[in-house]
C-alpha positions as CSV (number, residue, x, y, z in Angstrom):
1,M,128.0,99.0,81.7
2,N,129.4,95.5,81.6
3,K,131.9,96.2,84.3
4,F,129.2,97.4,86.6
5,L,127.2,94.2,86.0
6,F,130.3,92.2,86.8
7,L,130.7,94.2,90.1
8,F,127.1,93.5,91.1
9,T,127.6,89.8,90.3
10,I,130.6,89.7,92.6
11,L,128.6,91.4,95.4
12,L,125.8,88.9,95.1
13,Y,128.1,85.8,95.4
14,S,130.2,87.3,98.2
15,S,127.1,88.3,100.2
16,N,125.3,85.0,99.7
17,S,127.7,83.3,102.1
18,H,126.3,85.3,105.0
19,S,123.1,84.5,106.8
20,Q,121.4,87.7,105.6
21,I,118.7,88.4,103.0
22,N,119.9,89.9,99.7
23,E,117.9,92.0,97.3
24,V,118.8,92.7,93.6
25,G,116.7,94.6,91.1
26,L,116.0,97.6,88.9
27,F,115.2,101.3,89.1
28,V,113.1,102.7,86.3
29,G,112.0,106.3,86.1
30,G,112.9,109.8,85.1
31,S,115.5,112.5,85.7
32,N,115.7,116.2,85.8
33,F,118.4,118.8,86.3
34,V,118.5,121.9,88.5
35,G,121.4,124.3,87.8
36,D,122.2,127.3,85.6
37,V,120.5,126.1,82.4
38,G,116.9,125.1,82.0
39,S,114.0,124.7,84.4
40,T,114.4,125.4,88.1
41,T,111.6,123.0,89.2
42,Y,113.2,120.5,91.6
43,I,110.9,117.5,90.9
44,H,110.1,117.4,87.2
45,P,111.2,114.1,85.6
46,E,111.6,114.7,81.8
47,S,114.4,112.3,80.7
48,P,114.3,108.5,81.1
49,A,116.6,106.9,83.8
50,I,117.4,103.3,84.6
51,G,119.6,101.7,87.3
52,F,120.6,98.5,89.1
53,I,120.2,98.0,92.8
54,Y,121.7,95.6,95.4
55,K,120.8,95.6,99.1
56,W,122.1,93.6,102.0
57,N,119.4,93.7,104.7
58,K,121.3,93.8,107.9
59,T,118.2,94.3,110.1
60,P,114.5,94.9,109.5
61,R,115.3,98.6,110.0
62,H,118.4,99.2,107.8
63,S,120.2,97.9,104.8
64,W,123.5,98.5,103.0
65,R,122.6,99.6,99.5
66,F,124.7,99.8,96.3
67,S,123.5,101.1,93.0
68,Y,124.4,102.1,89.4
69,T,122.1,104.6,87.7
70,Q,122.3,106.1,84.2
71,S,120.3,108.8,82.4
72,N,120.7,111.2,79.4
73,I,119.6,114.6,80.8
74,V,118.4,117.3,78.4
75,S,117.8,120.7,79.8
76,K,116.6,123.8,77.9
77,D,116.3,127.5,78.9
78,A,113.1,127.5,76.7
79,N,111.4,125.3,79.4
80,S,112.3,127.7,82.2
81,N,109.8,130.0,84.0
82,D,112.7,132.6,84.2
83,N,112.3,135.1,81.4
84,S,116.0,135.9,81.4
85,R,116.8,132.3,80.7
86,K,114.2,132.1,78.0
87,A,115.8,135.1,76.3
88,R,119.3,133.6,76.6
89,G,118.2,130.3,74.9
90,Y,120.9,128.0,76.1
91,E,120.5,124.2,76.3
92,F,122.6,121.2,77.1
93,D,122.5,117.4,77.1
94,T,124.6,115.2,79.4
95,T,124.9,111.5,79.9
96,I,125.0,110.8,83.7
97,K,126.6,107.6,85.0
98,E,126.5,107.3,88.7
99,I,127.7,104.6,91.1
100,G,127.9,104.5,94.8
101,G,126.6,103.1,98.1
102,G,125.3,103.9,101.5
103,I,122.7,103.1,104.1
104,E,118.9,102.8,103.7
105,F,116.8,103.2,106.9
106,N,113.2,102.0,107.2
107,F,110.9,104.0,109.4
108,F,109.0,100.7,110.3
109,D,110.2,97.1,110.7
110,F,110.4,95.5,107.2
111,D,110.9,91.8,107.8
112,I,109.5,90.2,104.7
113,N,110.2,86.6,105.7
114,N,106.5,86.0,106.4
115,P,104.8,85.8,102.9
116,L,101.3,86.1,104.4
117,E,102.0,89.4,106.0
118,R,102.0,92.6,103.8
119,K,104.6,95.1,104.9
120,L,104.7,98.8,104.1
121,T,107.2,101.4,105.2
122,P,108.6,104.8,104.2
123,Y,112.4,104.8,104.0
124,V,115.3,107.2,103.6
125,F,118.7,106.7,102.0
126,T,122.0,108.6,102.0
127,G,125.6,107.7,101.2
128,I,128.4,108.7,98.9
129,N,128.2,108.4,95.1
130,M,130.5,109.2,92.2
131,G,129.0,110.8,89.1
132,F,130.5,111.0,85.5
133,Y,129.1,113.5,83.1
134,N,129.7,113.7,79.3
135,G,127.7,115.9,77.0
136,T,127.4,119.2,75.1
137,L,126.4,122.8,76.0
138,R,124.7,124.5,73.1
139,P,124.8,128.3,73.7
140,K,122.5,130.2,71.4
141,S,124.4,131.5,68.3
142,K,127.7,130.5,69.9
143,P,130.1,127.6,69.4
144,N,129.2,124.4,71.3
145,V,131.1,123.4,74.4
146,D,132.1,119.9,75.3
147,I,131.2,118.7,78.9
148,N,133.5,116.1,80.5
149,E,133.2,116.2,84.2
150,K,133.2,113.9,87.3
151,S,132.2,114.7,90.8
152,V,131.5,113.3,94.3
153,V,127.8,113.3,94.8
154,L,125.7,113.4,98.0
155,P,122.4,111.4,97.4
156,I,119.3,112.1,99.5
157,I,116.5,109.6,98.7
158,L,112.9,109.4,100.2
159,G,110.7,106.5,99.3
160,V,108.0,104.0,100.3
161,K,108.1,100.3,99.6
162,S,106.0,97.2,100.1
163,N,106.4,93.4,99.6
164,L,104.4,92.0,96.6
165,T,105.2,88.4,97.5
166,S,107.7,86.7,99.7
167,N,110.4,87.4,97.1
168,F,109.5,90.7,95.4
169,V,109.5,94.2,96.8
170,V,108.2,97.2,94.9
171,G,109.0,100.8,95.8
172,F,108.6,104.4,94.7
173,E,111.3,106.9,95.5
174,I,112.5,110.5,94.8
175,G,116.2,111.0,95.0
176,A,117.9,114.4,94.9
177,R,121.6,114.5,94.2
178,Y,123.9,117.3,95.3
179,A,127.0,117.4,93.1
180,F,130.2,118.9,94.4
181,T,130.6,120.7,91.0
182,D,129.0,123.6,89.1
183,A,130.1,122.3,85.7
184,I,127.6,119.5,84.8
185,D,125.8,122.0,82.5
186,G,129.0,123.6,81.3
187,S,128.3,126.9,83.1
188,F,131.6,126.9,85.1
189,R,134.7,125.6,83.4
190,E,138.4,125.9,84.1
191,N,139.2,126.3,80.4
192,T,136.8,129.0,79.6
193,T,136.6,130.8,76.3
194,I,135.9,134.4,75.2
195,S,132.9,133.4,73.1
196,V,131.3,131.4,75.9
197,P,132.5,132.7,79.3
198,N,131.4,131.2,82.6
199,F,127.9,132.2,83.5
200,G,125.1,131.7,86.1
201,N,125.4,131.6,89.9
202,L,129.0,130.4,90.5
203,N,128.3,130.1,94.2
204,N,125.7,127.3,93.9
205,N,126.6,123.8,92.8
206,D,124.4,121.6,90.5
207,W,121.6,119.3,91.5
208,Y,119.8,116.5,89.7
209,V,116.9,114.3,90.7
210,F,116.0,110.7,89.9
211,S,112.3,109.8,90.5
212,G,110.8,106.4,89.8
213,L,110.0,102.8,90.7
214,T,112.2,100.1,92.1
215,L,111.5,96.3,91.8
216,T,113.8,94.0,93.7
217,Y,114.0,90.2,94.2
218,T,115.0,88.8,97.6
219,F,117.1,85.7,98.0
220,G,119.6,84.0,100.2
221,Q,119.4,82.5,103.6
222,K,116.6,83.9,105.8
223,P,118.3,86.0,108.6
224,C,117.7,85.7,112.3
225,F,117.1,89.3,113.5
226,C,117.9,88.6,117.1
227,A,120.5,89.5,119.7
228,E,123.6,87.2,119.7
């Protein structure tokens, strides 16, 4: 994690030289997985998640956003509403480390330079992330399977945010991640075994969701959002 903190520090100092407002802060919440093992509920945070966020507010309507998020996801067939999964009894745990960036769009103007004016806006984010997954699949009465995967990830985040003061912004967001792999839970592997063959729907890739609160601190020169 130290190299990610170093990366954020470099971003802060390099961006501070521009006449834009910067934001840096934390994401704290929960995560859940949707794939071939465990529950199929899309929004059901059950494992803690934490992350770091940096934003460069280009205009009151959009920002460039970069983030690092980490969670240890645990998913069990026993928690599924699918009787066939309950009977199968598989489970897995995977540490997810995700880094990436993209654009955040505000539905309403969000110029927080005036500390006397409370702002509130929904927002949407998308971009390109990279996910790294390391864990273990535990098939019932079968040998464990190691999980060591990485994948390009498409994040789709919906949220709402408001300024607490002239320097602090709080938000709530739900972010679904579509991974370009079907192997986060160990269900589809290149080096399969006879005892634990590939299983599940091999035509659908994995999803996971981060839901929680963001708290960011704004700093830097106040921008002039006007035509040049």
